DOTOR-496792 format. One record per residue (C-alpha): x, y, z; residue number from 1. Coordinates in steps of 0.001 Angstrom, whole numbers, plus 500000, padded with zeros to 6 digits. Layout:
{c1->X c2->Y c3->Z seq->NUM}
...
This chain:
{c1->608874 c2->564331 c3->628872 seq->1}
{c1->612215 c2->564625 c3->627111 seq->2}
{c1->610762 c2->565608 c3->623732 seq->3}
{c1->608196 c2->568081 c3->625090 seq->4}
{c1->609138 c2->571594 c3->623980 seq->5}
{c1->607814 c2->574386 c3->626176 seq->6}
{c1->610215 c2->577262 c3->625600 seq->7}
{c1->611203 c2->578131 c3->622041 seq->8}
{c1->611918 c2->581472 c3->620477 seq->9}
{c1->609863 c2->582284 c3->617406 seq->10}
{c1->612825 c2->581456 c3->615166 seq->11}
{c1->613411 c2->578110 c3->616906 seq->12}
{c1->609704 c2->577350 c3->616707 seq->13}
{c1->609816 c2->577893 c3->612940 seq->14}
{c1->612732 c2->575464 c3->612707 seq->15}
{c1->610798 c2->572919 c3->614754 seq->16}
{c1->607783 c2->573174 c3->612459 seq->17}
{c1->609307 c2->573519 c3->608993 seq->18}
{c1->612898 c2->572295 c3->608840 seq->19}
{c1->612253 c2->568552 c3->608458 seq->20}
{c1->612939 c2->566409 c3->605436 seq->21}
{c1->610159 c2->565167 c3->603201 seq->22}
{c1->609951 c2->561396 c3->603320 seq->23}
{c1->608828 c2->559742 c3->600151 seq->24}
{c1->607954 c2->556311 c3->601500 seq->25}
{c1->607413 c2->556958 c3->605219 seq->26}
{c1->604988 c2->558855 c3->607381 seq->27}
{c1->605893 c2->562447 c3->608195 seq->28}
{c1->608396 c2->563090 c3->610968 seq->29}
{c1->605752 c2->564207 c3->613463 seq->30}
{c1->604300 c2->560694 c3->613548 seq->31}
{c1->607582 c2->559245 c3->614837 seq->32}
{c1->607287 c2->557673 c3->618276 seq->33}
{c1->609858 c2->559994 c3->619824 seq->34}
{c1->609187 c2->563083 c3->617743 seq->35}
{c1->609565 c2->566379 c3->619630 seq->36}
{c1->606346 c2->568293 c3->620143 seq->37}
{c1->605529 c2->571860 c3->621055 seq->38}
{c1->603599 c2->572320 c3->624290 seq->39}
{c1->604074 c2->575995 c3->624944 seq->40}
{c1->601465 c2->578279 c3->626510 seq->41}
{c1->598368 c2->578724 c3->624302 seq->42}
{c1->598865 c2->582504 c3->624210 seq->43}
{c1->602405 c2->582043 c3->622895 seq->44}
{c1->601209 c2->579547 c3->620290 seq->45}
{c1->598575 c2->581992 c3->619069 seq->46}
{c1->601132 c2->584804 c3->618974 seq->47}
{c1->603544 c2->582682 c3->616925 seq->48}
{c1->600795 c2->581576 c3->614532 seq->49}
{c1->599685 c2->585171 c3->614036 seq->50}
{c1->603221 c2->586356 c3->613363 seq->51}
{c1->603750 c2->583581 c3->610815 seq->52}
{c1->600439 c2->584111 c3->609040 seq->53}
{c1->600801 c2->587917 c3->608924 seq->54}
{c1->604306 c2->587873 c3->607461 seq->55}
{c1->605076 c2->584480 c3->605921 seq->56}
{c1->607691 c2->585579 c3->603386 seq->57}
{c1->610683 c2->586185 c3->605689 seq->58}
{c1->609654 c2->583392 c3->608050 seq->59}
{c1->609566 c2->580760 c3->605309 seq->60}
{c1->612255 c2->582099 c3->602976 seq->61}
{c1->614684 c2->579239 c3->603607 seq->62}
{c1->612243 c2->576351 c3->603325 seq->63}
{c1->611117 c2->574497 c3->600217 seq->64}
{c1->607441 c2->574579 c3->599281 seq->65}
{c1->607178 c2->570903 c3->600183 seq->66}
{c1->608532 c2->571613 c3->603677 seq->67}
{c1->606138 c2->574530 c3->604059 seq->68}
{c1->603203 c2->572327 c3->603078 seq->69}
{c1->604256 c2->569661 c3->605569 seq->70}
{c1->604725 c2->572211 c3->608332 seq->71}
{c1->601374 c2->573880 c3->607756 seq->72}
{c1->599673 c2->570503 c3->607842 seq->73}
{c1->601393 c2->569850 c3->611159 seq->74}
{c1->600109 c2->573161 c3->612515 seq->75}
{c1->596453 c2->572893 c3->611561 seq->76}
{c1->595544 c2->569203 c3->611483 seq->77}
{c1->594359 c2->567968 c3->614871 seq->78}
{c1->595550 c2->564502 c3->613853 seq->79}
{c1->599091 c2->565848 c3->613594 seq->80}
{c1->600214 c2->568776 c3->615776 seq->81}
{c1->596946 c2->570659 c3->615670 seq->82}
{c1->598417 c2->573754 c3->617255 seq->83}
{c1->595656 c2->576002 c3->615943 seq->84}
{c1->593493 c2->574391 c3->618633 seq->85}
{c1->595023 c2->577052 c3->620877 seq->86}
{c1->592567 c2->579402 c3->619159 seq->87}
{c1->589777 c2->577660 c3->621056 seq->88}
{c1->591483 c2->578154 c3->624416 seq->89}
{c1->589489 c2->580518 c3->626616 seq->90}
{c1->592647 c2->581622 c3->628402 seq->91}
{c1->593712 c2->583446 c3->625232 seq->92}
{c1->592130 c2->586877 c3->624842 seq->93}
{c1->589380 c2->586924 c3->622219 seq->94}
{c1->590979 c2->589855 c3->620405 seq->95}
{c1->594180 c2->587834 c3->620025 seq->96}
{c1->592299 c2->584829 c3->618697 seq->97}
{c1->590389 c2->586975 c3->616217 seq->98}
{c1->593591 c2->588694 c3->615102 seq->99}
{c1->595108 c2->585291 c3->614394 seq->100}
{c1->592094 c2->584125 c3->612416 seq->101}
{c1->592097 c2->587337 c3->610389 seq->102}
{c1->595797 c2->586906 c3->609620 seq->103}
{c1->595008 c2->583701 c3->607716 seq->104}
{c1->593755 c2->585919 c3->604906 seq->105}
{c1->597216 c2->587438 c3->604641 seq->106}
{c1->598791 c2->583981 c3->604550 seq->107}
{c1->596636 c2->583051 c3->601582 seq->108}
{c1->597321 c2->586340 c3->599797 seq->109}
{c1->601088 c2->586313 c3->600356 seq->110}
{c1->601908 c2->582597 c3->600268 seq->111}
{c1->599288 c2->580502 c3->598542 seq->112}
{c1->598102 c2->582937 c3->595866 seq->113}
{c1->601544 c2->583521 c3->594315 seq->114}
{c1->602905 c2->579992 c3->594809 seq->115}
{c1->600011 c2->577627 c3->594087 seq->116}
{c1->599531 c2->576484 c3->590525 seq->117}
{c1->596132 c2->577039 c3->588833 seq->118}
{c1->595159 c2->573369 c3->589086 seq->119}
{c1->591882 c2->572329 c3->590731 seq->120}
{c1->592447 c2->569862 c3->593531 seq->121}
{c1->588864 c2->568599 c3->593745 seq->122}
{c1->589405 c2->567247 c3->590224 seq->123}
{c1->592856 c2->565832 c3->591055 seq->124}
{c1->594292 c2->567676 c3->588069 seq->125}
{c1->597856 c2->566492 c3->587442 seq->126}
{c1->600818 c2->568816 c3->587774 seq->127}
{c1->599691 c2->570735 c3->590861 seq->128}
{c1->602372 c2->572367 c3->592979 seq->129}
{c1->603479 c2->571212 c3->596448 seq->130}
{c1->601347 c2->573812 c3->598228 seq->131}
{c1->598111 c2->573127 c3->596385 seq->132}
{c1->597095 c2->570216 c3->598579 seq->133}
{c1->597278 c2->572019 c3->601921 seq->134}
{c1->595732 c2->575111 c3->600330 seq->135}
{c1->592734 c2->573084 c3->599172 seq->136}
{c1->592329 c2->571160 c3->602422 seq->137}
{c1->592928 c2->574095 c3->604783 seq->138}
{c1->589346 c2->574663 c3->605931 seq->139}
{c1->588520 c2->570967 c3->605746 seq->140}
{c1->591095 c2->570031 c3->608402 seq->141}
{c1->591156 c2->573364 c3->610275 seq->142}
{c1->589618 c2->572286 c3->613602 seq->143}
{c1->588419 c2->575673 c3->614823 seq->144}
{c1->585007 c2->577240 c3->614760 seq->145}
{c1->582989 c2->578862 c3->617460 seq->146}
{c1->582212 c2->576031 c3->619929 seq->147}
{c1->578549 c2->575508 c3->620788 seq->148}
{c1->577668 c2->577493 c3->623881 seq->149}
{c1->580840 c2->579586 c3->623696 seq->150}
{c1->579917 c2->583272 c3->624071 seq->151}
{c1->582833 c2->584111 c3->621776 seq->152}
{c1->581840 c2->581527 c3->619179 seq->153}
{c1->579829 c2->583878 c3->617001 seq->154}
{c1->582703 c2->586319 c3->616655 seq->155}
{c1->585081 c2->583512 c3->615708 seq->156}
{c1->582625 c2->582142 c3->613165 seq->157}
{c1->582275 c2->585539 c3->611534 seq->158}
{c1->586036 c2->586032 c3->611416 seq->159}
{c1->586476 c2->582716 c3->609597 seq->160}
{c1->583655 c2->583407 c3->607146 seq->161}
{c1->585106 c2->586854 c3->606454 seq->162}
{c1->588492 c2->585325 c3->605641 seq->163}
{c1->586947 c2->582780 c3->603292 seq->164}
{c1->584944 c2->585508 c3->601568 seq->165}
{c1->588096 c2->587581 c3->601064 seq->166}
{c1->589908 c2->584586 c3->599602 seq->167}
{c1->587343 c2->584420 c3->596807 seq->168}
{c1->588642 c2->587732 c3->595478 seq->169}
{c1->592263 c2->586582 c3->595267 seq->170}
{c1->593492 c2->586112 c3->591670 seq->171}
{c1->594189 c2->582443 c3->592324 seq->172}
{c1->591952 c2->579513 c3->591327 seq->173}
{c1->593580 c2->577433 c3->594084 seq->174}
{c1->592672 c2->579983 c3->596780 seq->175}
{c1->589162 c2->580426 c3->595402 seq->176}
{c1->588693 c2->576661 c3->595378 seq->177}
{c1->589958 c2->576448 c3->598975 seq->178}
{c1->587450 c2->579068 c3->600098 seq->179}
{c1->584609 c2->577304 c3->598302 seq->180}
{c1->585668 c2->574016 c3->599868 seq->181}
{c1->585492 c2->575614 c3->603304 seq->182}
{c1->582211 c2->577365 c3->602638 seq->183}
{c1->580720 c2->574088 c3->601463 seq->184}
{c1->581559 c2->572520 c3->604809 seq->185}
{c1->580112 c2->575526 c3->606655 seq->186}
{c1->576867 c2->575468 c3->604685 seq->187}
{c1->575027 c2->573436 c3->607315 seq->188}
{c1->575850 c2->575857 c3->610133 seq->189}
{c1->575613 c2->579183 c3->608255 seq->190}
{c1->573507 c2->578383 c3->605207 seq->191}
{c1->572130 c2->581871 c3->604538 seq->192}
{c1->575475 c2->583609 c3->604843 seq->193}
{c1->577294 c2->580966 c3->602823 seq->194}
{c1->574693 c2->581217 c3->600091 seq->195}
{c1->575005 c2->585008 c3->599956 seq->196}
{c1->578813 c2->584863 c3->599796 seq->197}
{c1->578838 c2->582344 c3->596957 seq->198}
{c1->576107 c2->584159 c3->595040 seq->199}
{c1->578152 c2->587367 c3->595195 seq->200}
{c1->581240 c2->585487 c3->594025 seq->201}
{c1->579451 c2->584005 c3->591026 seq->202}
{c1->577871 c2->587317 c3->590061 seq->203}
{c1->581170 c2->589215 c3->590231 seq->204}
{c1->583384 c2->586557 c3->588610 seq->205}
{c1->581671 c2->585687 c3->585358 seq->206}
{c1->584868 c2->584513 c3->583664 seq->207}
{c1->585502 c2->581525 c3->585933 seq->208}
{c1->586512 c2->578183 c3->584539 seq->209}
{c1->583284 c2->576198 c3->584136 seq->210}
{c1->584652 c2->573550 c3->586513 seq->211}
{c1->585237 c2->576107 c3->589263 seq->212}
{c1->581830 c2->577704 c3->588755 seq->213}
{c1->580237 c2->574259 c3->589046 seq->214}
{c1->582178 c2->573635 c3->592250 seq->215}
{c1->580885 c2->576944 c3->593625 seq->216}
{c1->577306 c2->575907 c3->592940 seq->217}
{c1->577940 c2->572545 c3->594605 seq->218}
{c1->579469 c2->574273 c3->597635 seq->219}
{c1->576393 c2->576474 c3->597926 seq->220}
{c1->574416 c2->573314 c3->598622 seq->221}
{c1->577072 c2->571827 c3->600904 seq->222}
{c1->578002 c2->569203 c3->598321 seq->223}
{c1->581776 c2->569111 c3->598784 seq->224}
{c1->584121 c2->566361 c3->599918 seq->225}
């Protein structure tokens, strides 16, 4: 197909993902009928994702926060580009998939923590920055977890839970809220571990905003939207 992209350098791939305008009254560019789409090898996709997540500052230096938010949504939402689905591809070495998952922690520490505003998205607090929405929804729309019956699934699950646990220690209410949102959705599949992670968070962060502490307790029971 004319708009199928199979060979892009890392720099050209970044342009493909992030360089588009933000439309105020139209759907995002990637929903256009003839929009170009990346269909490179899964191993290359995982390598590009890992490189971006591990070192987002130089990669995203020339894009506005709104473009970054749009591009990240394109990467992780299976209803858009959903390129993180390459992490479920058995042809990609497990160590490479785990390295990519672990690099998400760096993305949150280097991109979201310094750039997100301290507004709570589950309360729709006004004035939030352009990156707050995708930060909050990250683990809600992230379509990867260890598939049932996959011998590598347990390792992938643990990598994701480890990243979410690390996010709770970032000095950013938006990142903490994102982690709690994700943990709340994982409560049904890893209830004991989720409970232990959130209990530790609450015991070590006694100065939380009451609203965030309440959200943590709700997430412990899986009561998140």
